Every structure is written in structure tokens, then in C-alpha cells.
All heavy atoms as an XYZ file, in Angstrom:
841
protein
N     -41.281     19.173    -30.170
C     -41.341     18.419    -28.975
C     -42.348     19.161    -28.042
O     -42.238     20.336    -27.884
C     -39.971     18.230    -28.310
C     -40.000     17.397    -27.091
S     -38.349     17.146    -26.560
C     -38.711     15.901    -25.328
N     -43.134     18.402    -27.389
C     -44.175     18.904    -26.480
C     -43.565     19.348    -25.143
O     -42.533     18.752    -24.728
C     -45.280     17.944    -26.213
C     -46.139     17.585    -27.362
C     -47.187     16.603    -26.958
C     -48.191     16.313    -28.121
N     -49.123     15.340    -27.631
N     -44.207     20.265    -24.543
C     -43.741     20.736    -23.181
C     -44.141     19.593    -22.253
O     -45.092     18.906    -22.451
C     -44.457     21.958    -22.835
O     -44.310     22.238    -21.475
N     -43.342     19.443    -21.221
C     -43.700     18.375    -20.266
C     -45.104     18.625    -19.616
O     -45.803     17.673    -19.362
C     -42.623     18.340    -19.138
C     -41.298     17.742    -19.684
C     -43.110     17.532    -17.942
C     -40.253     17.532    -18.713
N     -45.540     19.835    -19.395
C     -46.782     20.125    -18.856
C     -47.964     19.678    -19.717
O     -49.007     19.264    -19.215
C     -46.927     21.623    -18.619
C     -46.061     22.150    -17.505
C     -46.362     23.582    -17.274
N     -45.377     24.073    -16.282
C     -45.269     25.306    -15.943
N     -46.098     26.241    -16.478
N     -44.419     25.759    -14.994
N     -47.740     19.569    -21.055
C     -48.825     19.187    -21.883
C     -48.814     17.705    -22.226
O     -49.684     17.128    -22.844
C     -48.720     19.929    -23.279
C     -48.994     21.338    -23.136
C     -48.873     22.061    -24.451
N     -49.114     23.431    -24.285
C     -49.040     24.362    -25.239
N     -48.813     23.955    -26.481
N     -49.228     25.627    -25.029
N     -47.766     16.999    -21.798
C     -47.690     15.528    -21.982
C     -48.657     14.794    -21.025
O     -48.876     15.259    -19.895
C     -46.305     15.037    -21.687
C     -45.255     15.439    -22.697
S     -43.674     14.837    -22.160
C     -42.989     14.379    -23.713
N     -49.138     13.693    -21.496
C     -49.989     12.878    -20.605
C     -49.069     12.359    -19.481
O     -47.877     12.185    -19.608
C     -50.416     11.656    -21.467
C     -50.217     12.171    -22.842
C     -49.248     13.159    -22.874
N     -49.641     12.064    -18.273
C     -48.935     11.637    -17.173
C     -47.953     10.495    -17.404
O     -46.855     10.431    -17.000
C     -49.925     11.239    -15.985
C     -49.235     11.057    -14.702
S     -48.375     12.436    -14.078
C     -49.615     13.084    -13.001
N     -48.459      9.536    -18.140
C     -47.587      8.289    -18.484
C     -46.328      8.714    -19.205
O     -45.212      8.308    -18.813
C     -48.430      7.335    -19.270
C     -47.682      6.059    -19.599
C     -48.541      5.127    -20.460
C     -47.773      3.949    -20.992
N     -48.565      3.110    -21.822
N     -46.464      9.548    -20.189
C     -45.313      9.965    -20.935
C     -44.429     10.865    -20.196
O     -43.164     10.919    -20.357
C     -45.689     10.670    -22.228
C     -46.412      9.701    -23.173
O     -46.215      8.506    -23.073
N     -47.113     10.255    -24.159
N     -44.939     11.672    -19.260
C     -44.134     12.576    -18.409
C     -43.264     11.786    -17.533
O     -42.059     12.117    -17.393
C     -45.098     13.386    -17.566
C     -44.401     14.571    -16.885
C     -45.357     15.455    -16.124
N     -46.538     15.792    -16.886
C     -47.551     16.402    -16.313
N     -47.606     16.682    -15.054
N     -48.629     16.737    -17.027
N     -43.695     10.675    -16.997
C     -42.873      9.800    -16.160
C     -41.734      9.196    -16.920
O     -40.619      9.087    -16.497
C     -43.668      8.784    -15.419
C     -44.432      9.307    -14.216
C     -45.731      9.602    -14.212
C     -43.747      9.508    -13.014
C     -46.417     10.078    -13.152
C     -44.421      9.968    -11.900
C     -45.738     10.292    -12.022
N     -42.071      8.801    -18.166
C     -41.055      8.154    -19.030
C     -39.969      9.182    -19.369
O     -38.770      8.820    -19.336
C     -41.666      7.617    -20.373
C     -42.565      6.397    -20.197
C     -43.208      6.028    -21.474
C     -41.850      5.201    -19.534
N     -40.371     10.406    -19.673
C     -39.366     11.442    -20.032
C     -38.541     11.774    -18.790
O     -37.294     11.953    -18.982
C     -40.102     12.712    -20.462
O     -40.786     12.431    -21.699
N     -39.066     11.877    -17.604
C     -38.316     12.159    -16.399
C     -37.402     10.977    -16.043
O     -36.269     11.169    -15.651
C     -39.248     12.493    -15.241
C     -39.951     13.839    -15.442
C     -40.990     14.054    -14.371
O     -41.376     13.153    -13.581
N     -41.475     15.282    -14.243
N     -37.865      9.830    -16.295
C     -37.034      8.603    -16.062
C     -35.884      8.527    -16.997
O     -34.758      8.186    -16.595
N     -36.127      8.851    -18.255
C     -35.031      8.839    -19.198
C     -34.017      9.995    -18.865
O     -32.756      9.713    -19.030
C     -35.582      9.065    -20.626
N     -34.482     11.106    -18.462
C     -33.630     12.191    -18.114
C     -32.732     11.807    -16.919
O     -31.537     12.058    -16.860
C     -34.354     13.405    -17.777
C     -33.454     14.631    -17.659
S     -32.541     14.885    -19.191
C     -33.360     16.453    -19.673
N     -33.334     11.165    -15.920
C     -32.627     10.714    -14.680
C     -31.508      9.657    -15.127
O     -30.444      9.746    -14.584
C     -33.551     10.192    -13.688
N     -31.871      8.766    -15.959
C     -30.949      7.790    -16.396
C     -29.752      8.368    -17.122
O     -28.529      8.009    -17.005
C     -31.648      6.738    -17.272
N     -30.073      9.378    -17.976
C     -29.029     10.082    -18.689
C     -28.058     10.863    -17.776
O     -26.916     10.749    -17.895
C     -29.649     11.062    -19.664
C     -28.696     11.895    -20.576
C     -27.857     10.949    -21.453
C     -29.422     12.846    -21.394
N     -28.595     11.487    -16.803
C     -27.809     12.212    -15.758
C     -26.935     11.203    -14.994
O     -25.779     11.442    -14.812
C     -28.669     13.034    -14.788
C     -29.325     14.219    -15.524
C     -27.875     13.525    -13.643
C     -30.388     14.919    -14.905
N     -27.502     10.116    -14.633
C     -26.665      9.092    -13.900
C     -25.524      8.584    -14.775
O     -24.429      8.343    -14.294
C     -27.586      7.932    -13.380
N     -25.907      8.291    -16.021
C     -24.842      7.802    -16.970
C     -23.672      8.787    -17.074
O     -22.524      8.483    -17.061
C     -25.472      7.509    -18.338
C     -24.548      6.990    -19.447
C     -23.964      5.663    -19.016
C     -25.239      6.880    -20.706
N     -24.067     10.114    -17.281
C     -23.032     11.130    -17.378
C     -22.260     11.269    -16.153
O     -20.983     11.330    -16.154
C     -23.730     12.505    -17.743
C     -24.254     12.449    -19.149
C     -22.658     13.633    -17.570
C     -25.156     13.609    -19.495
N     -22.882     11.140    -14.954
C     -22.094     11.205    -13.696
C     -21.093     10.142    -13.549
O     -19.927     10.314    -13.243
C     -23.060     11.203    -12.521
C     -22.383     11.020    -11.162
C     -21.792     12.204    -10.603
C     -22.342      9.855    -10.569
C     -21.155     12.060     -9.408
C     -21.647      9.743     -9.304
C     -21.017     10.840     -8.776
N     -21.502      8.895    -13.833
C     -20.671      7.736    -13.705
C     -19.553      7.720    -14.775
O     -18.417      7.379    -14.476
C     -21.355      6.359    -13.758
C     -22.076      6.085    -12.475
C     -23.493      5.999    -12.441
C     -21.389      5.939    -11.284
C     -24.110      5.701    -11.241
C     -22.009      5.635    -10.125
C     -23.370      5.554    -10.080
N     -19.836      8.251    -15.928
C     -18.833      8.344    -16.943
C     -17.697      9.365    -16.575
O     -16.560      9.222    -16.722
C     -19.417      8.647    -18.321
N     -18.225     10.477    -15.980
C     -17.303     11.565    -15.575
C     -16.553     11.208    -14.361
O     -15.442     11.701    -14.093
C     -18.002     12.840    -15.442
O     -18.867     12.812    -14.290
N     -17.102     10.264    -13.499
C     -16.443      9.906    -12.279
C     -15.334      8.888    -12.452
O     -14.696      8.524    -11.519
C     -17.441      9.364    -11.257
N     -15.178      8.441    -13.637
C     -14.021      7.535    -13.941
C     -14.321      6.096    -13.734
O     -13.477      5.295    -13.470
N     -15.580      5.698    -13.839
C     -15.947      4.281    -13.608
C     -15.614      3.434    -14.765
O     -15.741      2.219    -14.695
C     -17.520      4.214    -13.321
S     -17.842      4.746    -11.658
N     -15.110      4.076    -15.855
C     -14.701      3.155    -16.971
C     -13.469      2.388    -16.533
O     -13.191      1.322    -17.126
C     -14.441      3.999    -18.230
O     -13.412      4.957    -17.917
N     -12.676      2.879    -15.671
C     -11.527      2.182    -15.170
C     -11.804      1.908    -13.617
O     -11.665      2.788    -12.809
C     -10.224      3.025    -15.246
C      -9.021      2.280    -14.677
O      -9.135      1.123    -14.257
N      -7.941      2.969    -14.633
N     -12.294      0.705    -13.387
C     -12.776      0.417    -11.984
C     -11.661      0.253    -10.940
O     -12.004      0.115     -9.785
C     -13.580     -0.856    -12.165
C     -12.928     -1.538    -13.294
C     -12.452     -0.461    -14.276
N     -10.403      0.159    -11.317
C      -9.366     -0.012    -10.362
C      -9.006      1.302     -9.705
O      -8.885      2.325    -10.351
C      -8.122     -0.651    -11.079
C      -8.477     -1.974    -11.648
O      -9.185     -2.765    -11.079
N      -7.916     -2.261    -12.846
N      -8.719      1.210     -8.410
C      -8.304      2.372     -7.612
C      -6.816      2.384     -7.477
O      -6.275      1.440     -7.045
C      -8.932      2.403     -6.214
C      -8.528      3.584     -5.364
C     -10.502      2.290     -6.377
N      -6.168      3.443     -8.002
C      -4.759      3.620     -7.886
C      -4.445      4.297     -6.644
O      -4.483      5.531     -6.512
C      -4.248      4.403     -9.094
C      -2.744      4.537     -9.118
O      -2.049      4.017     -8.124
O      -2.185      5.093    -10.129
N      -4.233      3.497     -5.550
C      -4.034      4.060     -4.212
C      -2.819      4.998     -4.060
O      -2.813      5.917     -3.333
C      -4.079      2.994     -3.157
O      -3.024      2.047     -3.474
C      -5.355      2.350     -3.035
N      -1.810      4.677     -4.861
C      -0.583      5.469     -4.801
C      -0.929      6.915     -5.373
O      -0.415      7.882     -4.857
C       0.566      4.840     -5.673
N      -1.716      7.005     -6.420
C      -2.127      8.181     -6.966
C      -2.971      8.996     -6.029
O      -2.836     10.255     -5.827
C      -2.870      7.956     -8.325
C      -3.235      9.261     -9.078
C      -3.834      8.988    -10.404
C      -4.213     10.175    -11.149
N      -4.879      9.912    -12.380
N      -3.863      8.285     -5.316
C      -4.755      8.884     -4.343
C      -3.866      9.504     -3.192
O      -4.062     10.640     -2.772
C      -5.772      7.952     -3.745
C      -6.533      8.613     -2.622
C      -6.706      7.450     -4.903
N      -2.850      8.766     -2.740
C      -2.051      9.234     -1.677
C      -1.251     10.474     -2.178
O      -1.105     11.442     -1.355
C      -1.055      8.102     -1.277
C      -1.570      7.105     -0.366
C      -0.554      6.068      0.079
N      -1.090      5.116      1.033
C      -1.522      3.963      0.633
N      -1.570      3.521     -0.551
N      -2.053      3.139      1.524
N      -0.852     10.489     -3.366
C      -0.051     11.608     -3.877
C      -0.930     12.906     -3.944
O      -0.495     13.949     -3.525
C       0.502     11.335     -5.286
C       1.345     12.371     -5.835
C       1.949     11.957     -7.158
C       2.783     13.144     -7.758
N       3.378     12.837     -9.047
N      -2.117     12.717     -4.527
C      -3.041     13.893     -4.670
C      -3.518     14.384     -3.286
O      -3.681     15.586     -3.089
C      -4.234     13.527     -5.533
C      -5.229     14.630     -5.601
C      -3.740     13.301     -6.927
N      -3.665     13.490     -2.313
C      -4.239     13.825     -1.074
C      -3.290     14.294     -0.066
O      -3.620     14.598      1.088
C      -5.065     12.620     -0.420
C      -6.207     12.196     -1.281
S      -7.418     13.448     -1.638
C      -8.182     13.510      0.002
N      -2.035     14.511     -0.419
C      -1.009     15.079      0.481
C      -1.474     16.482      0.888
O      -1.957     17.177      0.071
C       0.365     15.144     -0.155
C       1.000     13.741     -0.323
C       2.342     13.852     -0.963
O       2.760     14.926     -1.457
N       3.084     12.755     -1.043
N      -1.294     16.798      2.169
C      -1.608     18.160      2.582
C      -3.020     18.287      3.141
O      -3.517     19.340      3.434
N      -3.709     17.124      3.332
C      -5.043     17.237      3.899
C      -4.899     17.491      5.445
O      -3.786     17.328      5.969
C      -5.927     15.954      3.688
C      -5.345     14.737      4.347
C      -6.122     15.804      2.206
C      -6.197     13.528      4.269
N      -5.940     17.684      6.078
C      -5.952     17.934      7.475
C      -5.276     16.769      8.246
O      -5.600     15.632      7.958
C      -7.427     18.055      8.017
O      -8.143     18.985      7.170
C      -7.472     18.572      9.502
N      -4.272     17.047      9.124
C      -3.639     15.953      9.772
C      -4.501     14.977     10.517
O      -4.218     13.788     10.590
C      -2.696     16.664     10.766
C      -2.491     18.031     10.102
C      -3.756     18.364      9.432
N      -5.600     15.474     11.019
C      -6.564     14.599     11.746
C      -7.183     13.579     10.828
O      -7.670     12.503     11.231
C      -7.623     15.424     12.400
N      -7.238     13.853      9.474
C      -7.893     12.969      8.531
C      -6.950     11.993      7.919
O      -7.404     11.070      7.226
C      -8.619     13.748      7.425
C      -9.649     14.744      7.966
C     -10.706     14.047      8.827
O     -11.170     12.924      8.416
O     -11.083     14.558      9.927
N      -5.651     12.135      8.073
C      -4.710     11.227      7.445
C      -4.869      9.782      7.896
O      -4.847      8.853      6.992
C      -3.229     11.732      7.705
C      -2.244     10.735      7.273
C      -3.021     13.096      7.023
N      -5.066      9.515      9.193
C      -5.284      8.084      9.614
C      -6.545      7.477      8.944
O      -6.501      6.335      8.485
C      -5.530      8.166     11.108
C      -4.744      9.430     11.501
C      -4.956     10.362     10.355
N      -7.587      8.223      8.777
C      -8.768      7.803      8.136
C      -8.529      7.413      6.663
O      -8.963      6.357      6.179
C      -9.970      8.734      8.274
C     -10.606      8.799      9.617
C     -11.774      9.756      9.580
N     -12.309      9.779     10.989
C     -12.870     10.869     11.428
N     -13.001     11.896     10.714
N     -13.372     10.884     12.647
N      -7.839      8.328      6.036
C      -7.483      8.102      4.602
C      -6.663      6.882      4.479
O      -6.847      6.030      3.540
C      -6.827      9.325      3.971
C      -6.402      9.206      2.538
C      -7.645      9.083      1.637
C      -5.547     10.338      2.132
N      -5.609      6.654      5.302
C      -4.760      5.589      5.246
C      -5.479      4.232      5.532
O      -5.195      3.252      4.937
C      -3.523      5.741      6.215
C      -2.489      6.652      5.661
C      -1.913      6.243      4.349
O      -1.651      5.033      4.149
O      -1.733      7.091      3.536
N      -6.403      4.331      6.495
C      -7.264      3.164      6.835
C      -8.040      2.697      5.487
O      -8.131      1.569      5.175
C      -8.201      3.475      7.925
C      -9.216      2.378      8.264
C     -10.217      2.834      9.267
O     -10.174      3.931      9.763
O     -11.174      2.017      9.463
N      -8.656      3.718      4.871
C      -9.409      3.400      3.687
C      -8.592      2.842      2.560
O      -8.891      1.854      1.897
C     -10.135      4.640      3.228
N      -7.414      3.473      2.323
C      -6.597      2.978      1.220
C      -5.949      1.625      1.492
O      -5.855      0.817      0.621
C      -5.437      4.048      0.990
C      -5.955      5.348      0.492
C      -4.797      6.409      0.276
C      -6.784      5.241     -0.752
N      -5.660      1.371      2.785
C      -5.213      0.012      3.179
C      -6.305     -1.035      2.939
O      -5.997     -2.093      2.405
C      -4.702     -0.004      4.631
O      -3.704      0.955      4.802
C      -4.210     -1.362      5.018
N      -7.555     -0.621      3.257
C      -8.670     -1.574      3.010
C      -8.847     -1.778      1.495
O      -9.092     -2.888      1.067
C      -9.968     -1.040      3.597
C      -9.981     -1.111      5.083
O      -9.201     -1.946      5.680
O     -10.720     -0.371      5.743
N      -8.689     -0.769      0.653
C      -8.786     -0.907     -0.774
C      -7.745     -1.852     -1.309
O      -7.986     -2.757     -2.131
C      -8.756      0.410     -1.462
C      -9.947      1.247     -1.192
C      -8.573      0.358     -2.966
C      -9.938      2.684     -1.555
N      -6.442     -1.655     -0.769
C      -5.428     -2.455     -1.274
C      -5.600     -3.940     -0.879
O      -5.248     -4.892     -1.551
C      -4.061     -2.080     -0.629
C      -3.558     -0.766     -1.265
O      -3.901     -0.490     -2.462
O      -2.730     -0.026     -0.604
N      -6.326     -4.158      0.208
C      -6.590     -5.587      0.691
C      -7.976     -6.113      0.101
O      -8.326     -7.221      0.341
C      -6.759     -5.569      2.186
N      -8.621     -5.310     -0.770
C      -9.885     -5.703     -1.407
C     -11.075     -5.650     -0.505
O     -12.092     -6.206     -0.842
N     -10.963     -4.941      0.630
C     -12.087     -4.744      1.545
C     -12.754     -3.387      1.217
O     -12.755     -2.428      1.982
C     -11.526     -4.707      2.945
C     -10.815     -5.975      3.338
C     -10.353     -5.832      4.780
C      -9.538     -7.033      5.203
N      -8.987     -6.881      6.534
N     -13.538     -3.447      0.086
C     -14.178     -2.221     -0.365
C     -15.263     -1.714      0.574
O     -15.396     -0.503      0.722
C     -14.690     -2.376     -1.794
C     -13.574     -2.751     -2.745
C     -13.349     -4.034     -3.149
C     -12.646     -1.777     -3.092
C     -12.332     -4.408     -4.030
C     -11.551     -2.128     -3.973
C     -11.454     -3.363     -4.422
O     -10.399     -3.699     -5.247
N     -16.015     -2.630      1.108
C     -17.107     -2.135      2.064
C     -16.494     -1.480      3.239
O     -17.060     -0.488      3.731
C     -17.943     -3.396      2.455
C     -19.117     -3.087      3.258
C     -20.198     -2.466      2.415
O     -20.433     -2.896      1.274
N     -20.874     -1.571      2.947
N     -15.367     -1.957      3.751
C     -14.741     -1.350      4.893
C     -14.104     -0.005      4.577
O     -13.965      0.832      5.445
C     -13.656     -2.300      5.511
C     -14.223     -3.634      6.078
O     -15.382     -3.599      6.438
O     -13.443     -4.582      6.232
N     -13.746      0.204      3.293
C     -13.068      1.389      2.976
C     -14.089      2.571      2.731
O     -13.686      3.696      2.824
C     -12.321      1.196      1.589
N     -15.328      2.263      2.436
C     -16.265      3.241      2.072
C     -16.516      4.329      3.216
O     -16.443      5.528      2.907
C     -17.561      2.688      1.694
C     -18.589      3.601      1.016
C     -18.063      4.325     -0.202
C     -19.848      2.858      0.630
N     -16.725      3.890      4.426
C     -17.058      4.826      5.521
C     -15.859      5.761      5.766
O     -16.122      6.973      5.881
C     -17.473      4.095      6.785
C     -17.969      5.006      7.791
S     -19.386      6.075      7.360
C     -20.629      4.954      7.203
N     -14.605      5.248      5.909
C     -13.563      6.271      6.175
C     -13.378      7.276      4.968
O     -13.028      8.467      5.201
C     -12.305      5.371      6.263
C     -12.797      3.997      6.655
C     -14.104      3.956      6.035
N     -13.602      6.776      3.763
C     -13.536      7.768      2.596
C     -14.613      8.773      2.744
O     -14.294     10.011      2.482
C     -13.676      7.015      1.297
C     -12.531      6.124      0.837
C     -12.885      5.351     -0.456
C     -11.289      7.067      0.514
N     -15.830      8.443      3.081
C     -16.824      9.403      3.234
C     -16.558     10.397      4.419
O     -16.887     11.540      4.263
C     -18.205      8.641      3.440
C     -18.634      7.919      2.157
C     -19.852      7.141      2.392
N     -20.946      8.057      2.500
C     -22.162      7.760      2.982
N     -22.383      6.474      3.400
N     -23.121      8.645      3.117
N     -16.024      9.874      5.480
C     -15.615     10.757      6.570
C     -14.584     11.747      6.172
O     -14.722     12.937      6.564
C     -15.185      9.939      7.798
C     -16.312      9.227      8.465
C     -15.780      8.491      9.618
N     -16.892      7.751     10.289
C     -16.679      6.716     11.111
N     -15.461      6.236     11.297
N     -17.739      6.137     11.678
N     -13.623     11.317      5.365
C     -12.540     12.233      4.888
C     -13.214     13.377      3.975
O     -12.949     14.477      4.098
C     -11.455     11.468      4.172
C     -10.496     12.467      3.482
C     -10.662     10.660      5.179
N     -14.081     12.836      3.137
C     -14.764     13.835      2.233
C     -15.540     14.790      2.969
O     -15.662     16.012      2.536
C     -15.656     13.021      1.261
N     -16.183     14.460      4.061
C     -17.028     15.367      4.837
C     -16.194     16.273      5.726
O     -16.484     17.456      5.817
C     -17.983     14.524      5.709
C     -18.869     15.421      6.558
C     -19.965     16.074      6.077
C     -18.618     15.549      8.010
C     -20.816     16.897      6.870
C     -19.414     16.266      8.779
C     -20.498     17.017      8.203
O     -21.292     17.761      8.966
N     -15.150     15.762      6.330
C     -14.454     16.482      7.415
C     -13.313     17.322      6.980
O     -12.882     18.343      7.525
C     -13.994     15.501      8.562
N     -12.543     16.847      5.919
C     -11.307     17.476      5.449
C     -11.618     18.668      4.605
O     -12.562     18.751      3.929
C     -10.438     16.457      4.791
N     -10.675     19.624      4.664
C     -10.715     20.779      3.767
C      -9.894     20.370      2.535
O      -8.672     20.164      2.644
C     -10.121     22.026      4.419
C     -10.992     22.493      5.616
C     -10.354     23.769      6.190
C     -11.291     24.206      7.377
N     -10.720     25.425      8.008
N     -10.579     20.321      1.367
C      -9.928     19.819      0.185
C      -9.906     20.803     -0.899
O     -10.883     21.594     -1.012
C     -10.721     18.554     -0.333
C     -10.905     17.427      0.765
C     -11.835     16.358      0.128
C      -9.623     16.819      1.124
N      -8.898     20.797     -1.747
C      -8.893     21.644     -2.973
C      -9.638     20.944     -4.062
O     -10.151     19.798     -3.844
C      -7.437     22.070     -3.345
C      -6.598     20.801     -3.680
O      -7.090     19.844     -4.244
N      -5.370     20.889     -3.460
N      -9.762     21.520     -5.187
C     -10.573     20.986     -6.306
C     -10.002     19.573     -6.740
O     -10.768     18.643     -6.969
C     -10.603     21.852     -7.468
C     -11.477     23.129     -7.244
C     -11.613     24.036     -8.518
C     -12.372     25.206     -8.190
N     -12.525     26.022     -9.441
N      -8.671     19.446     -6.863
C      -8.069     18.228     -7.290
C      -8.359     17.118     -6.315
O      -8.668     15.933     -6.665
C      -6.614     18.426     -7.603
N      -8.239     17.445     -4.993
C      -8.458     16.414     -3.985
C      -9.942     16.013     -3.970
O     -10.189     14.864     -3.778
C      -8.058     17.011     -2.652
C      -6.562     17.171     -2.501
C      -6.140     17.980     -1.288
O      -6.949     18.789     -0.739
N      -4.959     17.746     -0.788
N     -10.852     17.019     -4.102
C     -12.253     16.703     -4.087
C     -12.572     15.722     -5.268
O     -13.238     14.724     -5.098
C     -13.050     17.999     -4.203
O     -12.774     18.763     -3.119
C     -14.546     17.682     -4.210
N     -12.038     16.102     -6.466
C     -12.314     15.223     -7.630
C     -11.817     13.866     -7.451
O     -12.450     12.855     -7.696
C     -11.717     15.877     -8.859
C     -12.022     15.090    -10.133
C     -11.405     15.748    -11.341
C     -11.643     14.822    -12.555
N     -10.953     15.303    -13.734
N     -10.558     13.720     -6.916
C      -9.887     12.413     -6.718
C     -10.719     11.562     -5.662
O     -10.999     10.401     -5.915
C      -8.497     12.594     -6.130
C      -7.754     11.299     -5.845
S      -7.664     10.144     -7.230
C      -6.495     10.922     -8.209
N     -11.185     12.189     -4.592
C     -12.005     11.535     -3.607
C     -13.308     11.119     -4.186
O     -13.719      9.985     -3.888
C     -12.138     12.397     -2.359
C     -12.433     11.701     -1.055
C     -11.400     10.625     -0.811
C     -12.413     12.721      0.102
N     -13.947     11.906     -4.885
C     -15.239     11.587     -5.536
C     -15.088     10.370     -6.455
O     -15.944      9.402     -6.523
C     -15.845     12.736     -6.285
C     -16.356     13.840     -5.404
C     -16.827     15.019     -6.148
O     -16.588     15.152     -7.373
O     -17.410     15.973     -5.485
N     -13.971     10.385     -7.309
C     -13.754      9.276     -8.206
C     -13.412      7.955     -7.465
O     -13.949      6.880     -7.779
C     -12.583      9.643     -9.126
C     -12.853     10.607    -10.157
C     -11.650     11.002    -11.036
O     -10.569     10.479    -10.726
O     -11.787     11.877    -11.850
N     -12.678      8.138     -6.417
C     -12.382      6.938     -5.555
C     -13.588      6.358     -4.918
O     -13.790      5.160     -4.938
C     -11.278      7.309     -4.501
O     -10.138      7.868     -5.171
C     -10.909      6.123     -3.643
N     -14.445      7.212     -4.364
C     -15.673      6.723     -3.736
C     -16.616      6.037     -4.776
O     -17.181      4.956     -4.586
C     -16.435      7.827     -3.020
C     -15.625      8.288     -1.783
C     -17.826      7.489     -2.701
C     -16.136      9.554     -1.084
N     -16.688      6.651     -5.993
C     -17.457      6.091     -7.052
C     -16.941      4.728     -7.476
O     -17.683      3.722     -7.710
C     -17.504      6.982     -8.292
N     -15.640      4.510     -7.553
C     -15.084      3.290     -7.936
C     -15.252      2.206     -6.859
O     -15.527      1.084     -7.101
C     -13.505      3.433     -8.222
C     -13.311      4.222     -9.535
C     -11.829      4.435     -9.674
C     -11.568      5.181    -11.038
N     -10.111      5.346    -11.281
N     -15.149      2.642     -5.573
C     -15.295      1.751     -4.458
C     -16.826      1.243     -4.499
O     -17.123      0.022     -4.323
C     -14.906      2.367     -3.120
C     -15.435      1.532     -1.948
C     -13.429      2.540     -3.005
N     -17.730      2.160     -4.675
C     -19.168      1.790     -4.712
C     -19.364      0.822     -5.919
O     -20.210     -0.044     -5.766
C     -20.034      3.075     -4.887
C     -20.181      3.783     -3.618
C     -21.081      5.003     -3.736
N     -21.246      5.645     -2.477
C     -21.686      6.812     -2.354
N     -22.130      7.535     -3.388
N     -21.828      7.359     -1.133
N     -18.742      1.098     -7.035
C     -18.886      0.194     -8.211
C     -18.398     -1.217     -7.878
O     -19.014     -2.215     -8.220
C     -18.135      0.749     -9.425
N     -17.281     -1.340     -7.179
C     -16.772     -2.663     -6.721
C     -17.767     -3.333     -5.791
O     -17.933     -4.519     -5.911
C     -15.404     -2.443     -6.021
C     -14.246     -1.981     -6.920
C     -13.611     -3.047     -7.639
C     -12.359     -2.632     -8.365
N     -11.757     -3.613     -9.094
N     -18.292     -2.516     -4.885
C     -19.276     -3.119     -3.908
C     -20.469     -3.666     -4.680
O     -20.974     -4.674     -4.386
C     -19.660     -2.087     -2.804
C     -18.454     -1.841     -1.929
C     -20.847     -2.621     -1.973
C     -18.677     -0.624     -1.039
N     -20.990     -2.884     -5.604
C     -22.224     -3.218     -6.360
C     -21.982     -4.550     -7.200
O     -22.928     -5.165     -7.536
C     -22.762     -2.091     -7.205
O     -21.921     -1.843     -8.284
N     -20.739     -4.725     -7.595
C     -20.417     -5.935     -8.376
C     -20.195     -7.156     -7.453
O     -19.840     -8.185     -7.930
C     -19.144     -5.669     -9.225
C     -19.298     -4.733    -10.329
C     -18.123     -4.521    -11.151
C     -18.354     -3.566    -12.335
N     -17.095     -3.322    -12.997
N     -20.347     -6.953     -6.227
C     -20.253     -8.031     -5.273
C     -18.905     -8.226     -4.625
O     -18.611     -9.263     -4.015
N     -17.961     -7.350     -4.997
C     -16.602     -7.445     -4.378
C     -16.653     -6.699     -3.054
O     -16.900     -5.519     -3.034
C     -15.582     -6.844     -5.359
C     -15.590     -7.546     -6.725
C     -14.632     -6.828     -7.668
O     -14.153     -5.755     -7.368
N     -14.414     -7.469     -8.787
N     -16.331     -7.384     -1.992
C     -16.323     -6.753     -0.737
C     -14.929     -6.660     -0.206
O     -14.600     -5.990      0.636
C     -17.316     -7.439      0.229
O     -16.879     -8.757      0.412
């Protein structure tokens, strides 16, 4: 296989595009998008012990998810991810939840 530097410009873009697509596929597969449903009870259980100031935002987001309002749930989830101090399990759960909500939005479910 040739080095990327020796490849013609056209092939170099194809290789980089294929690599980006592969990385995106791996990310979505690891984020749990194979099961697009959000188990809000599981999220609540894992997220116990977050910063008290972030609990209302999390509850707002989970209530919106339960009501099928995925667009409304995204911003509070992102705020919790940014502001709360999370352990590894909480971080992973929040990332998976955000990915699933984004998948629902991209499928036209709001």
C-alpha cells in the first residue's frame, strides 16, 4: 500500500473520506445506536449522585424523551454533559443517550 503522501490528490481524498466514514461507523456502533430506544429508567439509575444543580435539567430532558420530544431533550442533556461532574459510567451513559436522541432527531422524530 502506498503512503498517503505519494498518492495522487484524488485518491488521497478518497482514502481520507473512507477513513472518516469508518471512524464514524465505529463511533455510532460503540455509542449504542443499534438500539435506538432510550431507557430513561436506566439513565436515571446511572445518573444518581450528579451535581444537585443539574438534576432538574436531567429530569427535564428525560421527561421530554418520555414524551417523544427529542429536539427539546437535546439541549438539557448537553448542558448536563458540560456542567456536571460525572464518573466514567455516567459519562458513557450520557454520551449514549445523546447519540440515541440525535439518531431519533435525524430520523425525523421530534
